[in-house]
C-alpha positions, 0 to 999 in steps of 0.5 A: 651466547653462541649457537650451542649454547642457545640449541642446549637451552631451547632444547632443555628449557623452551619446549612447552606442553599444554594440554589445555591448548593443544594446537598453540603448544604444537605451533610453538615447539614447531617454531622452536624446532625451526630455531634450532635448526637455523642455529645448527646451520649457522654453526656449520656455516661459521665453522666452513668460513673460518676452517683453514683446512678448505680452500680460502676461494669464496666461490667454494665457501658459497657452495659449501654454505648452499649446501648446508641449506639445502639439507 
C-alpha cells in the first residue's frame, strides 16, 4: 500500500464521531491527523530521494528532508 492509498483510506473511512464519548473521538481523530501528516511527509521525502533532478549529494538530500520535517 502506498502512502497516497493509506491517506485516502484514513480520510474516507477512519475518522470517527461518537457523541457519547467526545474526548475519545477527539483523541482518535487527532491521532489520525498525525498519521496522515506523517504519511504525507514520508511521501515527500521519498520523492526527494528518488527525484533525479536534484544533485545526488547526500548532504543536500539530508538538508531537504530536514526542511520537510520542520514544516
